[in-house]
C-alpha positions as CSV (number, residue, x, y, z in Angstrom):
1,X,70.2,83.6,5.9
2,X,70.6,80.7,3.6
3,X,72.6,80.0,0.5
4,X,72.0,77.8,-2.4
5,X,74.8,75.2,-3.2
6,X,75.7,74.3,-6.7
7,X,78.4,72.5,-8.6
8,X,80.4,74.6,-11.0
9,X,82.3,73.2,-14.0
10,X,85.9,74.1,-14.4
11,X,87.1,76.8,-16.9
12,X,87.1,75.7,-20.5
13,X,89.7,78.0,-21.8
14,X,92.8,79.0,-20.0
15,X,93.3,81.4,-17.2
16,X,91.1,84.3,-16.1
17,X,91.6,87.6,-17.9
18,X,90.8,89.6,-14.8
19,X,93.7,91.6,-13.4
20,X,94.3,91.9,-9.6
21,X,92.7,95.4,-9.8
22,X,89.5,94.1,-11.4
23,X,89.4,91.2,-8.9
24,X,89.9,93.7,-6.0
25,X,87.0,95.9,-7.3
26,X,84.8,92.8,-7.7
27,X,85.6,91.8,-4.1
28,X,84.8,95.3,-2.8
29,X,81.5,95.4,-4.7
30,X,80.6,92.0,-3.2
31,X,81.4,93.2,0.3
32,X,79.6,96.5,0.0
33,X,76.5,95.2,-1.9
34,X,75.8,92.1,0.2
35,X,77.2,92.8,3.7
36,X,76.6,95.0,6.6
37,X,80.0,94.3,8.0
38,X,81.7,97.7,7.1
39,X,79.0,99.7,8.8
40,X,79.1,97.4,11.8
41,X,82.9,97.6,12.0
42,X,82.7,101.4,11.9
43,X,80.2,101.5,14.8
44,X,82.2,99.1,16.8
45,X,85.5,101.0,16.2
46,X,83.7,104.2,17.4
47,X,82.6,102.4,20.6
48,X,86.0,101.0,21.2
49,X,87.6,104.5,20.7
50,X,85.1,106.0,23.2
51,X,85.9,103.2,25.7
52,X,89.6,103.8,25.2
53,X,89.2,107.5,25.9
54,X,87.2,106.9,29.1
55,X,89.8,104.3,30.3
56,X,92.6,106.8,29.5
57,X,90.7,109.5,31.4
58,X,90.4,107.3,34.5
59,X,94.1,106.4,34.2
60,X,95.0,110.1,34.1
61,X,92.8,111.0,37.0
62,X,94.4,108.2,39.0
63,X,97.9,109.5,38.0
64,X,96.9,113.0,39.0
65,X,95.5,112.0,42.4
66,X,98.2,109.5,43.3
67,X,101.3,111.1,41.9
68,X,100.3,114.7,41.0
69,X,102.4,114.4,37.8
70,X,100.3,115.0,34.7
71,X,101.3,117.3,31.8
72,X,99.0,120.4,31.7
73,X,96.5,120.5,28.8
74,X,97.9,117.6,26.8
75,X,95.8,114.9,28.5
76,X,92.6,116.8,28.2
77,X,93.2,117.4,24.5
78,X,94.0,113.8,23.7
79,X,90.9,112.6,25.7
80,X,88.6,115.0,23.9
81,X,89.9,114.2,20.5
82,X,89.6,110.5,20.9
83,X,86.2,110.7,22.6
84,X,84.7,112.9,19.9
85,X,86.3,110.9,17.1
86,X,84.7,107.7,18.6
87,X,81.4,109.5,18.9
88,X,81.6,110.5,15.3
89,X,82.2,106.9,14.2
90,X,79.3,105.7,16.3
91,X,77.0,108.3,14.7
92,X,78.3,107.4,11.2
93,X,77.6,103.8,12.0
94,X,74.0,104.6,13.0
95,X,73.5,106.7,9.9
96,X,75.0,103.9,7.8
97,X,72.5,101.5,9.3
98,X,69.7,103.7,8.0
99,X,71.3,103.9,4.6
100,X,71.8,100.2,4.5
101,X,68.1,99.6,5.2
102,X,67.1,101.9,2.5
103,X,69.6,100.3,0.1
104,X,68.2,96.8,0.8
105,X,64.6,97.9,0.3
106,X,65.4,99.6,-3.0
107,X,66.9,96.4,-4.3
108,X,63.4,94.9,-4.0
109,X,64.7,91.4,-3.5
110,X,62.0,88.8,-2.7
111,X,61.5,87.8,0.9
112,X,61.1,84.1,0.2
113,X,63.2,81.2,-1.0
114,X,61.9,78.9,-3.7
115,X,61.7,75.5,-2.1
116,X,60.4,73.5,-5.1
117,X,59.7,74.2,-8.8
118,X,56.8,72.3,-10.2
119,X,55.8,72.2,-13.9
120,X,52.9,70.3,-15.1
121,X,53.1,68.1,-18.2
122,X,50.8,70.4,-20.1
123,X,53.1,73.3,-19.4
124,X,56.1,71.3,-20.6
125,X,54.3,70.5,-23.9
126,X,53.1,74.1,-24.4
127,X,56.5,75.5,-23.8
128,X,57.8,73.4,-26.6
129,X,55.2,74.8,-28.9
130,X,56.2,78.4,-28.0
131,X,53.2,79.1,-25.8
132,X,53.4,80.6,-22.3
133,X,54.0,78.1,-19.6
134,X,52.4,77.8,-16.2
135,X,54.7,77.4,-13.3
136,X,53.8,76.6,-9.7
137,X,56.2,77.4,-6.9
138,X,56.2,76.4,-3.2
139,X,57.9,78.7,-0.8
140,X,59.6,78.3,2.6
């Protein structure tokens, strides 16, 4: 991915009128509209929870075999809850990946970057006269 750098002038008139709430909403929209990070984090959190539950299960088995001191029923319940919660997060992440791909396709953004904008002298003159202008692009 590549961005386009530009210089922006400072504000002409005072401070921004956006409240913290509006800025927060703008930030959320930017994250959800242009990033796959929330879905990726959800999937990774699910995998981490599943890993934690398996490690916990191995620890409990070791404790049961070595010391024979494990509370009845409690450990199995915790293991199953964490394991299936992690599994649900992983499946939500996979489902989110599909929804993201559909979302990005629906946006219909071009799959190219304009490298150079070329306008002939005739086009420049015709645009001053109100006629349509011919523009030529080169792509990367």
